C-alpha positions as CSV (number, residue, x, y, z in Angstrom):
1,M,94.9,99.7,93.0
2,R,94.3,103.5,92.7
3,L,95.4,105.8,95.4
4,T,93.0,107.8,97.2
5,S,92.7,111.6,96.3
6,S,94.0,112.5,99.5
7,I,97.3,110.7,99.3
8,W,97.6,111.5,95.5
9,V,97.2,115.3,96.2
10,A,99.9,115.3,99.0
11,A,102.4,113.3,96.8
12,Y,101.8,115.9,93.9
13,I,102.3,118.7,96.1
14,R,105.5,117.3,97.2
15,R,106.6,116.8,93.6
16,C,105.8,120.4,92.6
17,H,107.8,121.5,95.7
18,I,110.7,119.3,94.7
19,E,110.9,120.7,91.3
20,G,110.9,124.3,92.7
21,A,107.3,125.3,92.2
22,Y,104.9,126.7,95.0
23,A,101.8,124.4,95.5
24,V,98.9,124.4,98.0
25,V,95.5,122.9,98.4
26,T,93.0,125.6,98.3
27,R,90.0,123.0,98.7
28,R,89.8,119.7,100.3
29,G,87.4,117.3,98.7
30,A,86.5,113.8,99.7
31,P,89.5,111.9,101.0
32,E,88.8,108.6,99.2
33,A,87.6,109.5,95.7
34,G,87.1,113.2,95.3
35,A,87.7,114.6,91.8
36,I,90.9,116.7,91.6
37,F,91.2,119.9,89.5
38,V,94.6,121.8,89.3
39,V,95.1,125.5,88.8
40,L,98.3,126.5,87.2
41,D,99.2,130.2,87.6
42,R,101.9,131.4,85.4
43,L,102.4,134.6,87.6
44,D,101.9,136.6,84.4
45,G,98.3,136.9,84.8
46,T,97.2,133.6,83.1
47,R,96.1,130.3,84.3
48,V,95.6,127.0,83.1
49,L,92.9,124.6,84.8
50,F,93.5,120.8,84.5
51,A,91.0,118.1,85.3
52,Q,91.0,114.3,85.6
53,A,90.4,112.9,82.1
54,P,87.4,110.4,81.9
55,Q,88.4,106.8,82.5
56,A,87.3,106.3,79.0
57,L,90.1,108.2,77.7
58,I,92.9,106.4,79.8
59,S,94.4,103.3,77.9
60,S,95.0,100.0,79.4
61,E,98.7,100.4,78.8
62,D,98.9,103.7,80.8
63,T,100.8,103.3,83.9
64,R,99.7,106.5,85.5
65,D,97.3,106.6,88.5
66,R,95.5,109.5,86.9
67,L,95.4,111.4,83.7
68,F,94.8,115.2,83.6
69,I,93.5,117.2,80.6
70,P,93.6,120.9,80.4
71,V,89.8,122.3,80.7
72,E,90.4,126.1,80.4
73,K,93.7,126.3,78.1
74,V,94.7,130.0,78.9
75,G,92.5,132.2,81.1
76,D,92.7,134.7,83.8
77,A,91.8,134.3,87.2
78,V,88.1,135.1,86.8
79,S,87.4,132.7,84.1
80,V,89.2,129.8,85.9
81,Q,87.2,130.7,89.1
82,E,83.9,130.8,87.3
83,K,84.6,127.3,85.9
84,L,85.5,125.9,89.3
85,D,82.3,127.6,90.7
86,R,80.2,125.5,88.1
87,E,82.0,122.3,89.0
88,L,81.5,122.9,92.7
89,K,77.8,123.1,92.2
90,F,78.0,119.9,90.3
91,D,80.2,118.0,92.7
92,P,81.0,119.6,96.1
93,D,83.4,116.9,97.0
94,L,86.3,118.0,94.7
95,W,89.7,118.9,95.4
96,I,91.4,122.2,94.1
97,V,95.3,122.3,94.0
98,D,97.0,125.8,93.0
99,V,100.3,125.6,91.5
100,E,102.4,128.7,90.8
101,D,105.3,128.3,88.4
102,R,106.7,131.1,86.0
103,Q,107.9,128.6,83.5
104,G,104.3,127.0,83.2
105,R,105.3,123.6,84.6
106,H,102.4,121.7,86.0
107,F,104.3,118.4,86.7
108,L,101.1,116.3,86.0
109,E,102.9,113.9,83.7
110,L,105.3,112.9,86.8
111,A,102.7,112.5,89.4
């Protein structure tokens, strides 16, 4: 059984805080099944945008609830925001979570 987006985001933010990183929801999407995007701000002017991987990329042995892949490997705030704006035009029910970590940790493998 898959967690709802709202529960997954709440748990992810808690995980980030436990690990010492700042995380906040900057856009709330559909509580049940909204797509989730994570913006990792390295606090050096660079950001990485992560999106949920398509279900076809997730193996049957993978026990994680969601798998994330980088969409924008390393970019600035403008390029990441442009990508998010394009996604919002396509899907207005998406979630955006911002994470700030100087070490570049995103904790998505722990979520």
